[in-house]
N, C-alpha and C positions, 0 to 999 in steps of 0.2 A: 236403231238396232233394237230388236226383241231381245229380250233375256232368254238364253238357252234354257229348256225344261228338263236336262237331263244332268245336272250338274250336281254332284255328291259334296258332302262337306269336307271330305279329303281333297276332291279336286279343286276346290275354293280355297283351301289352305295353301295346296301347292303353289296356285296362281297368285296368292297375295304375296309370295316370296319376293315377287318382282318389287314390292314396296318396302321389303326389310321386314316383313312379318315373318315370325317365328314361332313354331309350336311352343307354348309355356308350359301347359299341363293339360290334361285330359283326365275329365271326371265323368263317369258313365259314358253318355253319348253326346257329350258337348267337348268340344276342343276350345280352348283358349290361347289366341295368338297376341303376340307383342310386339311392337316395333319401337324402336328408338329415333325414327325419323321424323324430324319436325317434333320432337319433344314425345315423351312417353306415352304410348296409347295401347288400350286393350281391345279386343273384340272376342266375343264368344259366338261360336258358330255350331250349330248341330251337325252330328257327323250322321246325318240322313243320306239315304241314297233313293230317290234324288230329293234335294232340299226344296221346301215349297217356294214358288215364285216370290211371294211376298217377303219372305225372310231373306231370300238372297237379294231382293232389291234392297231391302232395309240395311242388309251388312256394306253394300256396295256405297250406300248413300252415306252411311258412317265412316266409312274409310275415305271418300271423295271429301268429306266435311274436314276431316283431319289433316287431310293433304293439302286443302285450300284449292281443290280442283273442282271441275263440273262433274257431276255423276256419268253424265253421257261419256265422257272422255274415260274415266276408270274402267267402265263397262266396256267401252271399244278396245281399250289396250289389254283388258283381261280375256276376252272372249272373240277376239278377231284372229 
């Protein structure tokens, strides 16, 4: 599955709520999300519309690594 090319930072933040991530704070154009699932984990995403594809891929990879899941599985759950 290809990553979607039109995902904004806010869209990704909303999609990550599925894994227990919630907006912790926002400074300028960056949003920090935190989850307590599988231990505390923070991820910072840019509030850009659209996000760059490499940045989106990196964030999904980071979330997948924290959850102990495959990146492709997380990607499909978020965008299918």
